[in-house]
N, C-alpha and C positions, 0 to 999 in steps of 0.2 A: 628756502627750497621746499617744494612739495613734490613728493615722488609717489606715483600711483601704481598699484598692482593693476592687472587687466581683468583676468577671469573672475567673475562674481564680485568685482569691485566697480569696474566701469561697465562691463557688458556681461551678458549671460548667453552662451552659445549652445545650450542644450546638449552638451556632451559631444559637440562636433570634434573637438581636439582628441578626445579619447577614441572616437570611432575612426578618425583619420590615422592616428598612430597605430592602432591595432590592425587596421586594414593594410597599412604599409608593411607591417611585420608579415602578414599573410602573403602580400605580393612579393616580398623580397626573399623571405626564408621558407615560404611555402608551409608555414605552420597551419595545421588543421586541428580543430577542436577548441575547447574553451581556453581563453587567455587566463594567465595567472592574475589573481586579484592583487593589485598594488594601489597604494595611495597616490592620487594625482594632485589633490588640492595643496597649493603652496610650494610644490616642488618644481625643480627645473625640468624642462623637457629632456635634456640629456640624462639627468639622473633617473627619470622615469623609464626611459628607453633602456638604460643600462640594467635597471632592476628587472625589467621584463625579460631581457635577454638572459640574465643570470638565472632566473627562475625557469626559463626554457632550456637550461643546460648549455648555454652558449658562452664561450670565453669572450672577454672584452676584445673588440676588434675595431679600431678607429675607422678603417676603411668601410667595413660593413655598416657601422653606425651612421657614417656620412651618407651612404646610399639610402638607408632607411629614412633618415631625416629628409632627404631630398624628395623621396616618394611621399612622406608624410605631408610636406608642404603642398604638393600637388593635390593630394586628397583633401587637405584642409580647404583649399580654394574651392574645390568641387562641393564639399559639404556646405560651406557658407553661401555659395551661389544658390543652392537649393533652399537653405533655411538659415538666414543670417543671424538669427537670435534677436536679442533686444538690448537696448541701452537701459541701464538700471536707473531707478528714480533719482532725480536731482542732478545727474551727471552733467547734462548740458548747461544748466543754470550755474552750477558751481564752476565749471571750466570758464564760462563767460565772466563770472565775477573775478576769478583769478587773473584772467587776461587783462582786466582793468587795473590791476595792482602792479605798478611798475617795479616795486621792490620784491616781487615774488617770481621765482623761476619755477616753471612747471615741467616735470619730466616723468619718466617711467622707471619703475624698478619691478621687473616681472620675471617669472621663471620661463616664460615663452622665449624661444629663440627669436632673434630680431625680426626675421621675415614672418614668422608666425604671428607675432604681435601686430605687425603692420597689416597683415591680411585681416585679422580680426577687427582692428580698429578702422581700417579703410572701409569695411563693410557698412559702417555707420557714420562715415565722414568725420571721425575723431582723430585720425592719425596726425594731422597737421596741427593739432592743439599742443603737441609736445615737441619742444625744441631739441631734446636730447633724451637719452635713456640708457639703462643697463639691462642686459637681457640674459636669458638662460645659457647662451653660448659664450658668455663673457667671463664666467668664473665657475669653479667646481662647486662652490657652496653658495647659497642665497645670501648670507651675510657678506660674502666676498663681492657682491654686486654694488654695494653702496660706495666704496672707493672708486669704482669704475664710473658711477654716475657723477661723482664729484669731479673727476677728471674730464668727463665729457661736457659737463656744464662749463668748466673753465675754458675748454677748447672752443665751445660754441659761443660764449658770451664775453670772454676775457675777464670775467668776474670770478670771485671765489667766496665761499661761505666762511665767515669769520669764526663761527662757533657751531658745534654739532647741535646745540639746543635750537638752532635756527633751521634744522632739517626735520621735516615732517614726513613720516613714512605711513602711507595709507593702504590698508589691505584688509582682507576678510578672514585671514587664518592666523594661527599661532606663529607661523613661520614669518609672517610680515612683522609681527610684534618683536620676534627674536632679532630680526635685522636691526630694528631701532634700538633695542636693548644692547646689542653687541657694541654699537658705536656711540651710544649716548644721545641718540636722536629722539625725537618725539614720536611715540607710537599712537597712531590713530586707527582704531579698529572699526569696521562696519559689519553689521549683522546680516548682510545680503547673501552670504555664501554658506553659512554653517547650518546643518541640521541640529536638532536639539543637543545631542551629546557633544558635538564639536563646538557648539555655541557656548556651552558651559565651560569647556576648556579654554575658549577664547577669552571669556570674561574673567576666568581665573588668572590670566596673565596680568590683569590689572593694567590695561592700556591707559595711556595718559588721557585720551579722549575716546569715547565710544558713541557711535551713531547707528541707529537702526538702518538708515540708508543715507546716501549723500544729499538727499533733500532736507536732511536735518543737520545742516552743517554750519549753522549760525555761530556756534561756539568755536569752530575751527577758524572761520573768517575773523572772529573777534581776536583770537590768539595771534593770527597772522598780522592783523592791523596793529596789535599792541607791540 
């Protein structure tokens, strides 16, 4: 099983998600002025929203958060219609190579809520390359998404993974590596997301495989074929 992150692993949307979420907060709660600085990379959409609301002095409110997320998805579609961003190097060729391998199941493991991931990937014709996935609205923590992905794979295919060493988690942040480490999966890191400081932190996690981008994935394919 190969599980892909979305943002800065498969596609780069130029901050469309951040603009859409912060715009949704303005629309719904009427916040004026600068937004609090929070980390976006590698975190789930609900986690990011909760942190923004907390820093704005708002108590957790599931109904309010649902309204904001609905508005976020509307804004995200508008943002990507104007500027869809780009597919990162090697993604198309790697997905085609994986599709030719009957023994490989290809899915998503992303902090995006399911509809957000779909919007981002459909903008580039990539959504249908993934038979299943686990998303930011499926678990409180990112490591909690991997068991969801396993269940969805089983439901979609009737098959199961016999060993966690057969699960490859691909992403551009330390959080993606942490998912793999938590469950004994194979951590595959790519250098397409991190600026210098975060890149050093990513390399310091000692992922099982590291690629500058997914165009440099020969070692990954060799590992899958082995």
